N, C-alpha and C positions, 0 to 999 in steps of 0.2 A: 428272308424271314425278318420281319421287323424286330428291333431290339425290345427287350423286356422293360416295361415302364416301372420305375421306382417311385417312392413318395417324393414330394417336392423337397428339394435341397433346403436345409434350415437356413442357409445364407442367401437364398435366392431372393432378389429384389422383385423380379417379375418373370413371367414365362411367355414364350411365343407360341400361341396356339394356331395351327395352320387352318386357313379357310379356303385354300385352293388345292387342286390335285398336285401341282408341282411342289407346293409347300409341304404337303403331307409326305411326298417322296423325299424331300430334304430332311424331314424328321426321321425317316427310316434309314437314312444314309448311315453306313457302318461307322464313319468317322465321327458322327454326332451321337453315338449310342450312350456315351457317358453323361450327356446332358439331358437325355429323355426322362421325363417324369410324368406321373399321373396327376392331372389337374382336377381337384375336387372343390375348390373354393372360388370358382368363376361366378361372379355376381350376375352376369347376363345369362348364364346357363346353369342355374343351380341344380344339383343332383346329377348332372351329366358326367360321365367318366371319360375325360378327354386326355389326350397325350400332347405334350408340348416340350419345348426346350427351355431349360432353366438358365437365367442370366443373373450373374452376381459376381462379387469380388473373388469367389472361390475359383473362378476359371483361370486366374493367373495369366492375364493377357500380356502383351508384349511391351506395354508402357504403363506408367503409373496411373494415368487418368483414364485408361481405356478399360471398360468392363468386358466387352466382347466385340470381335469383328466378324463380319459375314461376307463370304465370297468364296472364290475357288481356292484361295490360300488362307482363308480366315480361320478363326476359332470355331466358327460354325461353317461347315463345308457345304456349299451350294454350287453344283455343277450344271452348266447349261449354256446355250448360245446367248451371247450378249451380256453375260455376267462377268464383271471385272474380277481381277485377282482379289481386291478388297472392294466390295460393292458398297458397304456402309458399315458403320460402327456405332456402338453405344458408348458415349463418353461422359465422364463426370466433369462438371464445370470446375475449372481450375481456381476460380476466385472464391466461391462460397463452399465448394466441395460438398454440395448437397443436391444440386439439380442434375438431372440426367438429360443429355442431349443426344439426338440421332444425327450423325454426320454422314452426309452423302459423299462418298469418295469415288463414285463411278465416273468413268471418263465421259460417257454420254449423258450423265445426269438423269438416270432412269430410276430414281427412287422417289416415292411420293406417298402422301397420307390420304386416307379416305374416311368417310363417315361424316355424320352430322356435327361432331365435335372436333373436326380436323382444322388445323391451322397449317396448311401445306407449305412446301417450299415456294418461294416467290422469286421472280426475276428482279434484279436490281439490288438484292441483298448482298453484302460483302462476303458472307460465308454461307455455304450450303449446309446449315445445321439448324435444327429447331428443337424446342423443348418437348419432352414427353413426361406426362404425369398421369395421375388418376382421373383427371378431368378433361384433358385435351390430348389429341393425337393418340387415339387408342387402337388404330388400325393402320398398317402401312404395307406397301408392296414395292416390288422392283422387278425389272426385266420386262421385255415385250413392248408393244406399241403403247399400251395404256398404263405401263408401269405396274401391272397387276398380275404378271405371270406367276410370281411368288408372292403370296399375300398372307400376312399374319395378323392375328389379333393379340394385343398386349394385355395380359392379366396380371395385376399387381398383387404382391403378398406382403401385407403388414409393412409397408414401405417406411413408415415413420420410425419405427423401432430400429429397423435395420440400418437406415441412414444415420440415426443418432449414434450407432455403434461402429460406424464405418471409420476405419483408421487408414485413410488414403495416404497420409503422410509417410507411413511406414512401407508403402509399396515402392519398389525401385524398378527403374527401367532395365530391361535386359539388353546389354550392348550387343549381344550376338544376334539378336532377333529384331533389331530396330528396323523401322520402315520409313520411307519418305511419305510425305503427304500426297504428292502427285502419283497417281497409279500409272502403270504402263498401258499402252493401247490394247484393246481387246484382241483376242486371237482371231476373230472373224470380222469381216467388214460390216460396219454398222449399216442399218437400213437407211435408205435415203428419205423414207417417210418420217414424219414427226414421231419421235420415239419417247416423248415425255409430255406430261401434262403440267402446265404452269398456270398459276393464278396471277392476274395482273397485280403487281405490288407497288407500294410507295415506300422508298427507303426511309422517309421521315416518319412514317406511321409506326407506332410502337404497338406490337401485339403482346398481350400479357395473359398470365394465369394468376388468379388470386391466391394469396397465401394466408394472410391474417389481417384483421382490422387493427390499425394503430390508434385511431381516435375518431370521434364523431361529435357532431353538434348540430346547431340550427343551420349552419352554413352548408353542411354536407358531411363527407366522410374522407378519411385518409386511410389508404390501404397499402400494405406491403405486397408487392406483386413480383412475379418472375418474368423477365423478358423472354418471350418464346424464342426469339431469334438469337439471343446471346446467352441466356441462362443467368444473367446478372439480376440482382435484386434492385428494385426501384421503389420509390414512394410516389404514389399517385394521389393527388387531391381531386376528388370528384365533387364538384359543386353544382347544385341545381341551376339549370339555365335561368339566369336573371333577365329581367326586362332590359332592353338595350339602353334605356334612359335612366335606369335605376342606379342608386349609389353602389350596390353590390357589383354591378357590371363595371363601374368605374374602378372599383378596387381590384377586380380581377384583371382588367386591362392594364392597370398600373403595375401590378405585381409581375405580370408576364413581361412587360416592357422593361422593367427594372432588372429582372433576373437575366433576361436575354442580353442586356447591355453590359452587365458587370461580372457575370458568374465565371467567365473564362479568363479574367484578368487578375483575380485575387483568390488565393486558395482558401481563405477563411470565409468565403461566401459559398453557400451550398450550390452544387452543380445543377444547372437547369438543363433538362433534356429537350422537352418539347411541350406543346399545348395544343389540344384538338377539341373540337366539338364532337360528342358522342351521344347520340340519342337526345335525352333530355338533360344531359350533364355536360359540364365543361371540365376537361381533365388536364391537370398540370403535372407533368412527370419530372421528378427530381431524383437525385441520388439518395439511396436509402442509408440511414445511419442508425446504429443500434439503440441510441437513446439521446436524451437531452441533459443539460446541466442540472436541471432539477433532480434527476435521478442521482447524480453524483453528490448533490447537496444533501439528499436524504441519507446517503452513506457517509457524510462528513469527510469526503475525500480531501477537500481543500483545507480543512482544519487539521487533519492527520498529516498531510503531506504539503507543506508550504511550497515546495518546488512545483507542484501541480498548479498552485495558485499563481505563481510567477509566470508559468507558460500560458495560463489562461489570460492573464492581464496583457501579456505581450501580444498574443495573437489577436485578441479583440481590439486592442488599440490599433493594430495594423489594419484590421477590417474597417474600423470607424474612420481612420485617416484616409483610407482609399475612398470610402463613400464621400468624405468631405472633398476630396480632390475632384470627384465627379459631381459635386454640388447636390448630393442626395442625403436626405435625412431619413433614417429608418423609422423613428418615432415609436417603436415598440420593443426596445431592448429589455429583455427579461430572461430568466433561466429557461423557461419553456421554449423560447425561440432561438436558443443557441444549442446546436446539436454537436455531438462528439463522435469520433471514430478512432479506434486504436491504430497506431503507426508501428512500423517494423521495429523501431528502436525502443519500444516499450512505452513511449509517451502517447499523448492524445492530441488529435487535431480537432480544433473547435471551429465551427462554421455557423455563420448567421443564416437564419431562415425566416420565413413568413414575412415577406415584403409587401403584404397587403396594405399597410398604412404608410409605406414609404412614399416620399414625394420629393420633387425638386424644390430647392430652397426658395426660388422665386415664386413658386405656386403654393407653398405650404401656408395655409391660412386656417384650416379647420382644427377643431378641438378633438385630438385623437391620442390614444395611448392607454396604457394600464395605469390606474391612479397611483398605485404604490410606487411605481418607477417613473412617474411623470415629473418632468422638470418644473420647478416652482414658477418660472415665468409664464408657463402655459396655464397653470391653475390660477395664478393671480390675474392674468389678463389674456384671455384666449386670443385676442386680436393682436397681441404683441408679435414682433418679428420672430420667426422661428429659424434657428441656426443649427448646424451640426453639434454645437455644444450641448444641446438637449440630450443627444445620445451619450455624451460623456457623463452627464449627470446620471442617466439611467444605468450606465455601466458601473458607476461607483455604487449605486444602490444595490445592484446585483452582487457586487463584491461584498458589501456589508452584510447582505443576507446570507451569502455563501459562507463567509468566515465568522458570522455572528459577532461582528465587532461591537464591543461595548454592550453585549447582550441585546443586539438589535432585534432578534426574532421575538424576544420576550416582552418587548415594549409595546405600548398601544400605538398602532399605526393607522387607525381608522380616521383620525382627525389630521388635517393638513398641518397645523402648527406643531402638534406632537410628533408627526412623522418627520418634519424638517428638523426638529430638535434632536430626534434620535439619529438622523443621518449626520448631523454636525458632531454629535458625540462619537459616532463611529469614525468620522474623519479625523478627530483629534487622536484617536487611537492609532490609526494608520497614517501617520504624519506625512510620509512621502507621497501619499495619494490625496491629501486634503485639498489640493488645488483643483481637483475634479469636482469637488462638492461645494464650491462657492455659490451662494444663493444668487448673487448678482452675476448674470451671464457675461458681463464685460470683464469681470475678474476671473472667471472660470477658465481653466486651461483647455486648450484644444487637444485632440488625440495626438497630433504631431508634436506638440510641446511635451506631452508626457513621454512619448517615445524618446525624445532627446534627453530628458532628465533621468529616466529610469534605465533605458537600454541603449544609450549612446546613439540614438537616431536609427537603430537597425530596423529596417522595414518601413521607414517613413516614405510616403508617396507625395504629400503636399510639399510645395516649395517653401524653403526656409526663409525667414526674414529676421535674423538675429539682431540687426541694428536698425533702430527706428530712424526714419528720415529726420533731418535736422528741422527744428521748429524755428522759423524766422519771424520775428516781430516786424510788422510793416512800418512801425514808427521808429525803429532803431536801425542804425547802420549795420551792414553785414555784407557778406559776399554776394556776388551777383547770382542770378538764377543759373547761368551757365556753369559757374564753379560748383554749385550744388549738384547739378546734373552730372558733372564729371565725377564727383565724389560717389554718387549713387552707382554709376557704372563701375567704378573701382570696387565698391562693395560687392556688386554682383559677380565680378571676376573672382573675388576672394571666396565667395560661396561655392564656386566650382572647384576649389582646391581646399577641401576641408583639412587636410593634414598640415597646411601652412596658414590656415585662416587666422589664428590668433596672432601670429607674428606680423602678418600683413596688416591686420586691423590696428595693432599698436603703432606700426609705422605711419599709417594714415592719420591716426589720432595725434601723433607727435607733430606731423607737418601741419595739421589743421590747427593745433594749439599755438604753434609759433606764428602762423598767419593771423590768428585772432589777436595775439598780443601786439603785433605790428599794426593791425588795422583798427584795434580798439573796438571791434564789434562785440556784440553780446549774443552770440548764437550758441545754442546748446550743442556743444561739440561732441564728436565721437569719443574723444578722450574722457570727457566727463561721464559719458555713459559707461565706458569700460571701467573707470575708477569706481563708480558705484557698484558695478557688478563684481569687481574683485574684492571690495570691502564688505560685500554682503548687505549693503544698505539700499533699500528700495527707493526709487524715485517717487515723487508725489503722485498719488493715484494708482500706483502699482502694488501688487501683493508682495509680501516678504516670503522668500524661500530660504529657510535656514539650511545650513549644510549638514547638521547632525540633529537627529531627532531622538527624544527620549522615548522609552517604551510605553506603549499602551496607556498614555496619560493624556487626558484632554487638557488643552491649553485654556486659559481663562479668556473671557471675551475682551479684556482690556488690551490695548495695543501698546507698543513701545513708546508711543508719543504721548501717553497719558502723563499728566502732571504728577511729579513725585515730590514728597516732602523733603525739606532740607536735610533732616536727620535720616540716617540710614535705616531703611525698613528691614525688619527681621522676618524671614519666612518661617512658616510652621514646619514641624518635623517632616510631615508627609511630602510637602512640596520641596523641601530642602534636599531630601534624599533622592528625589526624582529630577532635580535640576530644572524645575519649572517655576514660572513666576507665581508668587503667592500674592493675592490681593487683599489679604487681611491687614488692616491698619494697626491693630494691636491685639493683645492676647484675648480680649473679650469677644472679638468677632470670629466668625467662622468663614474660612475662605471658600471660594467657589468649588474647588476640587473636593474638599472634605464634605461640603454640604451635599454634593451630588452623590457621594459614596457613603453617606450616613456615618461619617467618622468625626471624632473629636479633634479639634485643632490643638495640638500639644506643642509646647516650647521647652521641652526638657532635655534637649541635647547639649552636649558639651562643645563649646566653640573650639575648633582646632587652632593650634598655634600658628600665627601668621607667618613665622619664619620657616615653617615646615614645608619642605618640598617633596613631592612624591615623584620618584623616577620610575617610569614604566619601560621595561625592556621588551618591546614588541616590534615586529617587523613593520607593521602598518601604523605605527604611532604617528601622531601629528595630523595636521589638516589633510594632507594627501591621503594618508591611510584611511581617514574617516570618509573621504569622498569615495575611495574605492569600495569600502565596506557598504556604503549606502547604495551603491550602484549594483551590488550583487543581486539584490532582491528588493522589490518595493515594500516587502514586509519585514526586511532585516532592520532591526533597531537595536540600539545599545542601551544597556542598563547600568546604573551606578553600582559600584561594588558593594556587596552586602557582607556583614560580619557573620560569625558562626551562629549568631542568634537567629538568623533568618532561616526560612525553610530550606530544605535540601534542594528542591528544584530551583529555587531562586538563587542559591549559591552556585549551582551548576551554570545557570545563565550568566551569573556575574563573572565566572571564570572564562566564559566564551566571548565576552565583550572585548572591544579593541581600544577603548580609552579608559583612563583612570579617573577615580573620584575618591574623596576621603572615605575611610572606613567608618563604620558605625561603632560607637562605643558599646561595651558589653552590657551596660545597664539599660540600654534602650530596648523597649519592647516593639516587635514588629507589628504593624497594623494588620487588621484582618484583610484589607484589600490587597496588601502586598503579599500576604501568604496565599491568596487565592488567585494569583495571576495565571494567565493561560500558560500551559506547559510548552516548553520549547524543545529542549534536548530530550526530555522524557517522552514526548509524543512521537518520536521517531521509532519507538519500540512498541508496536501494537500489541505484542503478547503480554506486556506488563501494564497495559492501559486498563482502566476500569470503565466499562461501557454499561449503560443501563438505559433501556428504552430508546436506543439509537443516539444517546447523548454521551459525550466524553466527560466523565465525572472526575477523572484524575489518573494517576499512575502509581504503581508500587516501585519504590526506589530499589534497584538491584543491589546497591551498596550496603544499605542498612535494613532493608525489608520493611520500611515504614511507608505507608501510603501518603500521598499528597493529593490535594483536591483542587479542582478548578473553581473559579468564581461562580460559574454556572451551577456547579454542585452545591456550593454554599447557599446560593439563592434558592435552589430547589429544597434543600434541607430546611431552610427558613420557612418556606411555604408549607412544608409538611409538619413541622414541629412548633412553629411560632417562636423559635429561638435561633439566634445566629450561632453556628458551631464555633467552639473554641479549640480548633485544631492547632492554633499557634503555640499552645502549651507543649506540643510535641518537640519543639525546638529548644529544649532546655540545654543549659551549658554547664558542664562540670569542669572546673579548673584542672582536675587530674586526668582529663580525657581529651585527647585531640583526635578527632575522627579522621582528619586528613593523613595523619601519620600512622595511625593504627590500621587504616585500610590497606596501606601498603604492606609488603611482606616484612616480616620480622627480620629477614636477612637484609644485609646492606645492599646498596647499589652495587652492580657488578664490578665496578672499577674502584670501589671504596675499600680501604683497608679495615680489617677487623681489630677490635680491642683485644689486646693480648689476654686479658682476664676472661673474656668470653669465647676465645677461640677454641674450637673443638678439635680433638685428636681421635684417631681411630683406636678402639680398644685392642687388647692383645688378640692375636690371630685366632687363638682357640676360643676366645669369648665370642668373636664375630661368627665363627663357624657354628658355635652352639646356638646363637640367635637365629642364624639362617636355618638350621635344622628345626628349631622350634617353630619358626614361621611356616616352613614347608609341611610339617606334620599337623599343623592346625587347620581348622576349617576356614580360617581367614584367607589362606592361599587359594581356596576354591572360588571365593568371591572376587578376590583381586589376584588373578594369575599374572603377577608382575615379573616373576623370575622363573627360570627353568632350573630344575634340580641339578642338571649336568653343567649347563653353561655358567650358572652363578658361582659354582665352586672355582672355576677357572678365573672368573672376574675377581673373586675374593683373593686368590693367590697373587694376581697381578697388582692389586691395590697395595701390597707390601713389597713388591719387587720394584725398587727405584729405577733400575736400568731398563725396565720394560717400556716399549713404545706406547703401550696403552695404560701407563701408570696413572696419568691425570684423570682419564675418563673412568678408570676402575675406581679410583678414590672418590670421585664425584658420585658414582653409583652407590658405593658403600655408605657414604655420608647421607645420601638421600634415603637409603633403606633404613638407616638408624633414625632419621627424623620421622619416619612414618610409623615404625614399630616401637619407638621408645616409650610411648604412652599406652600401647596396646597390651603389654605384658608387665603390669605393675608388680606382680608377685615375684618376678625374677629380679634378683638384686642387680645383676649386670644391666638390665633394661631400665630399672628405676633410676639409675645414676646417669642416664644419658640426657643431655641437654638437647632437646629436639630442635629448638630454634637455632642454636649454635651449629648443629649439624646441617640444617637446611642452609644456613648462611655459607658454610664451607662448600657445600655442593653447588650452590648458586654461583659462587665466586669461581670455582673450577669450571663450571659449565660455560662461563663467558669466554673461555679460551677454546671451546670445542664446538661452537655453533657452526663453524665452516665444514665440519665433518659429520656426516650422517652415519650412525651405527646403532646396532641394537642396544649396546650398553648406554649410549647417550639417550636413546629413546626411553629406556627404563628409568633413567635419572629424571627426565622431564615429567613422566607420568607420576613418579613418586613425589616429586616436589608439588605437582598439581594436587595430589591427594592431601599432602601436608597443608597446603593453603586452604583447601576446601574444609578440612576439619577445624581450621582456625577461623573460619567464617569470612575469609578474604576471597570472595568470589571473583572480583575483578582481576586480582593478581593470578588466581588459578586459571582464569580464561586466557591470560597471556601465555602461561606454560602450555596450556592446551593447544593453542594455535601452533606453537613450536613443535609439539608432539605430533600433531596431525600432518604438518608439512614434512616432518622426518619420516613418518609412515609412508607418505606418498613417494618420497625419494627412494625409499627402500622397497617400493612396490608391494607393500603389505596389504594394500587395498584390493589387489587383483591376484596375488599369488595363490596357488592351490597347494595346501599342505599335504604331506604324505599321509597315507591311511595306515601304514604299519608303524610300529613303535621301535623295532630293532633297526634303526636307521643311522646314517652317518651324521657327522657334525653339521654339514650343510642342511640336511633334512631337519635336524633338530632346530636349527636356526629358523628355517622356514615355518615350522610348526609354531614355534614361540612367537615369531613375528606376526603370525596370523592371530594369536591370542592377544597380542598387544594392540593389533588393529581393532579387535572387538572391544577392548577396554576403551580405546579412544572413541569408538563409535558410541558406546553407551554414555560416556561422560559428555560427548558432544551434544547429544540430545537433551541430557539433563541440564547442562549449562545454558543451552538455548532457551529452555523453559524457565529457568531461574532468572536469567538476565534479560530476556527478550531480544537478544542479538541473533542474527541469522546463524544457522549451523555452519560449521566449517566444512564438514564432509557432505558432499552431494551424493545421494544414493545412486544416481544414474551412472556414476563413474566407478562404482565399487561392485565387487563380487560379494553379494550378501547371502551366499550359501552358508547355512548354519554348520557349525562344527560337527564332525562325525559323532554319532550316538548321542547328540545333544538332547533330543527329545526323549530318549530312553533313560537318560541318567541325570537330567537337569535337577530333579527334586528328590533324588535318592540320597540316603544317608551318606555322610562323609566317608564312611569306611568302605563304601562300594568301590570295587576295583574293576576296571575294564581293560582288558588286554595289558595288564601290568601298569596302567596309568590311570589316574583319576581324571574324569572329565570336569573342567571348570564350570562353575555355576554363573559367574559374573554377577555384578550388582543387579538385583531384580531379575528380569527375564529378557533375553535378546529379542524375543518376539514382541514384547511390550515396547522395547526401544524402537523397533521398526515402526510400530504404530505411533509412537511419539513423533518420529520423523515425518510421517504422513500427516499427522495432525498439524504440526508446525507449518508444513508447506501448503496444505490445502485450506487452512483456516486463517493463518496469520502472516502469510507472505504478501508481497506487494500485489501480486496478481489476485490473491484472495480478497483483498480490500475493495476491489472494484467488481466483485461478483454481484450478480443480481440477487434479490431476496430469495427467489426460487432456487437458484444454484447453491446459495449458501445453506439453505435449509436442507436440500438434498445431500450436500456434503456432510452436514451434521448427522443426518440419519444413517448414512453409509458408515461413517466412523463409529457411531454408536453400536451398530450391528457388529462391526469387526471387534470392538472392545468387548462386547458381550460374548462373542465366540471365543476370545482369548480367556475370559474369566471361566467359562465352562470347561476349558481344556486343562485347567489347573487341578491337581489332586484335591480331593474333597477336604482333607485335613488342613490344607494351606490355602484353599480357595477363598477369596474375599466375598463377603456377603453382599447381596444387592443393596442393602442398607443396614445400618447398625441401630437396632432398637433397644438393645440391652447390653450389659457388660460382656466384653469379649473374654472367653475362658481360654487362657493360654497356660494354665498351671500344669497341665499334663505334658507340655512340650519342653524340650531342652532349651537352654538359654539361646543357643545358636539358631535352632529351628524357629523359635519364637521371633527372633529378629528377622528371619526370612518372611514369616507371616506378616509382621508389622510393615516391612518394606513393600511387599506386594499389595497389601491392603491400602496403605496410604498412597502409593503410586496409582492404584486403580481409581480411588475416589478423586484424587487430584486431576488425573487425566479426564475422568468423566466430567468433572466441573469445568475443566479447560475446554473440552469439546462443546458443551452446551452453553458455556458462558459467551461463546461467539454469537449466540442469538441475541445478546444484549445490543448488538449493532443494528438490530431491526428497529424501525420507527414504530413504537407502540405508545399507548396512552400511559403516561407515568403519573397520572392524577388519581390513581387508585381504582379506576373502573375496570375490573378484570374482564368484563363482558363487552367492552367497547368494540366497535368495528375494527379499530386499528390493532387490537390485540388478537391476532388470529390464533386458532386452536393449536396449530403446529408450533408456533412461537411460544405460546404459553406453556405447552407441555415440555418444551425444551428448557424454559426457565425454571419450571418446577423440578425437573431432573437435576439441574445445576444446584438448586437450593437443597435438595435431598442429599446430594453428594457432599455438600458443605456441612450439613448436619452430621452425616456419618463420619466425616473427618474429625470434627470436634468431639463427638461421642467416643469414637475409637481411641483418640489420643488421650482422653481423660482416663481411660482404663489401662492403657499400656505405657503411659509416660514414664512411670517409675522403672520399667523393665528395659529402657533404652540404655545402650552403652554410653558411658560418660563422655567419650570423645566425639560422639555423634550429635551433640547439641545443635551445632550450626547446620547440620544436614537436615534435621527434622523440624526445627523451628520455622522452616520456610513454609510448611504446609498450612498452618492455621490462618495466615494473613489473608489469603484470597478467600478462604471460607468465611472469615469474619465479614469481609466486604459484601459477599453475596447475601448473607443472611441479613445484614444491616439494611441494605437497599431493598430487600424483599419485605422487611417489616415496614419500612417507610412507604413502600408502594401500596401495600394493603395491610394496615395495622389490624384488621379484623379477620384475616384469613385463619384457617384452622390451626396452623402451627405457629402463630405469632407469639403466643406466650412461651411455648417451648423454645423458640428461637431466641427470645429475649433472655431466657435462663442460660442458654448455651453461650450467649455473648457475655453475660456476667461471669460465667465460670471459666472463660478462656484464659483469664489472667492466672488463675490457679493452675491450669494445665501447664502453662509455660513455666511457672514457678516450680512445679513438681518434676520437671525434666532434669535429670542429673547433669552436672557439669564437672569435668575433671579439674579444671583450673579456672577460677573466677578472676577475670581481669576487668579493668575499667570498661572494656568493650562490651562484655556480657552484662555488666551492671547497667550501663547506659541503655542497652537494648531493652532490658527488662523494665527499666523506668519508663521508657517511651511507650512500650506496649501496654503497661499498666494505665498510663494516661489515655492512650487510644481506646482501650477497652472500656474504661470508665466513661469516656465521653460518648462512645457509641451506645452504651447501655442507657445513659441518661437521655440521649436523643430518642432512642427507641421507646423509652417509657413515656416521654412527652408526646410522641406521635400517637401512641395507643390511647393515652388519656385525652388527647385533643379529638381523636376520632370518636371516642365514646361520648364526649360532650356534644359533638355535632349530631350524633344519632338521637340523643335525648332531646 
């Protein structure tokens, strides 16, 4: 009796419908009953009720990449004469993990395909496997003389969705059921007649199935295809068959010849497979790559991650150097012709493609290339000799475009002189690369020269010639030609030993110099060449290559050989601080640098004392250190040290430089250009960056919460408002405030002694016990479950027992506890007399002796010190304690332990339960610190047990008096589920992998996270649930003080996370010129930007109503939220000053300063005062610029 047919399995990729009697019998076999289903969606037989065998990942075959096997011992049992143990199998392609292959595993090769869409097995192919999909190979059979004894038709079920959800990497091979590729001989003697059908095949011919079109044009089409015989993805260029004498035919022939000649010798050239004539098209098969460099430029990958730019330069120089060694000129280097593919180490492999315009150096005579990237010698004189240096020029233009050097993309590039000027300005910014951009090709460096200078010659193919041949004047005496030839041979031998080259060259030079002194000859010796090279002085006719380059500053057009006046020339302030040559003759002239940057030439600095010497203690100081630092990256440049009056990101760059320069006096004002330099250290934290319209406009400093803007942002603001922004006023200096010292902990360095007057002591034991009971009875212990009621009593006793082996750790824990609660209970006299900073200092000093030992007591100390620093606004110091706490949790196995479910437990079980609570504290703080600082999280979710605590969902928002099994369930800061969502947001939107996501992937991620956040919001009880948006004053009068704080924290966290999720859409390339209906501003992106703006409005509106209800010690916790909201609304106004909410947004900007002023502060220090001053200046400037933008737009409309 045949088995009962069920509905098609939901994970079935396809079904095998029998079309022969033997196949129907195989379907009815009892061993296959679990795979039998009723097929109702067969497109070839609609409406028919058929039975078939489901194939999919649910079968659980014997190896990872096998869907199902067919045979006498296979997943699908087929018994009969001539059938092997494993006749055939359906396999998933191991490379792309998307394509399905049918593998013929039979001994007598008796499996074959049939039908009009069949691409059957062919003789001569290296493997007996072919592709199966919805378009080809829809019917197959096996067994018998004609391979059709068992014949099945393949019916597909929604293959695209199922393959997208296929998690093949999680399937594991079963070592107990492994099988070999070779099958055993059949149990019966095979027939002597021909038992298989073969189609004559050509191993070189590629059979393929279309997947998607990559590009099209007048020349033809480029398709992504799947190789039927291997399953790999290929790119095929299908060009209409040209006339044999036409120019297009010449280009095709040249491209195929060039690729077949070089593709297998250099990995940075796209792999060429084959080329064939097919019908009316000529097909060129190459390896498929997911995208080109233009896609990466749109996502600003090279601007965000300079290490990616370094790798790109290195690989492309290797490719161009190899082409030069083969005497080939590409002639069309541009982002669209450079493809990329990910590598296992996380980097990218770049490959040159499109060799249609490539030519041999000797034959290159035609005018060809893309005008933007074309070398100037080709435009000036098309008949000029063409050399591989043309490609070097094109590569530099590609780099300038990718990195937007000196605002390259915003400059007019349609005219040749303007384009060359823009390229030269970009070359002055990237000084180590400027030799690639010489207009004169004779002075332009080759790719091999740049590899030597930037990467120590790694990957160079062309032959080196570091020492030029001696130039002998025919009219003057000198060594004979034989002696010159001997010297050249000697130099060639030196080149073969690079590790001893310099020493050998100096020996040759010394001998040569002595000979010249004796002979009186006037030959340009090797010694003179080396002398000039060591001193850094160029010979006549050669370019100068300085050893250290200033940052992003174009050099003047004057050379070192210009005539100088007898009196010492004084440089202007801007040129002096950048250590570049100033060409201003007196104070009435404007130098070249200031003129190009629209700055005034000022001479107001104070001259430093000549006898003052600045000693720099750095490992890489001196010329050697500078050489090392410049070789690390072609984009690594040094800055002169700035004073405290400079912007924060400029100060960070100054601290990272490796050479010293005189400091700026306090009275000097930083110029606008200096304040708007490209971010360096800040741009490594994408979470704190400010993106808008796909452009990086700046970053928010995690140390002081003040935003800093790029020069590109300043220029855009100027274009929208008509006024250059005055953000330099944010860098005010207060003599009573030193940001560098107050950013550090108030506690001393761990090894430093304390002042006896400030040294803290533990209070009496009964006072400490009273404070512990007060903390445990308060609702604060539910939010911060830092101590266990049983364990903390024992720790308190040991803090007063001098002879205890845990005396030091217990005292450190008690001092940390006092530092945290000293300001929380001001009504208690004993608590009000505690010096929190002195207690933190004592705890820190004691902790320095305990770092080698991991214990719960030490872990409590670290977390309490972390919270102390967070409440003081010292986020960087808190993050250091956080890292220590997380590592201690890992050592104690708190991230994986399973706490006991009952409460009447032993001491060990109490420790495990409390350790789990401390892990969750570290987890919550880890995600908050990552969002605040932009640094990667310390805790990786994949290595942790993230099961929520018992009864958490039932008691998380219940009143503090709620008792569960004798113990209260902690609440933790915010909600643990929201922390899990914060972790996912950070990883999916702001990790390194997220930065290279395509626009579609990024938009999908944003939508998924938005849905999960909304699901969380709905799960919150109605009285504490954040509103979708805040349109009116929040009413919290009916709530208790503590419950209102929970409502505030949940709401602000919700709006901030909503803004963070949708702010990622700012990385999309959209029209930032105010046209909201432009083609570049897609609906999905615009709706995400609108949600980000609405979340920012809700943040400011909500804070304006609840600011006065905040706890005094939480000022630095909540002042973090308005900054990102301010930036979002400001750029939203400038983007479209006439949108419906522009006036409301402007009012919110104006009132933001009052919101910050109304937030209570327990103790006002110079740090709080300076922060409020800076925020007032920022809000005032943003409000003024918004007003100008709206007024300017109104004028244009009129």
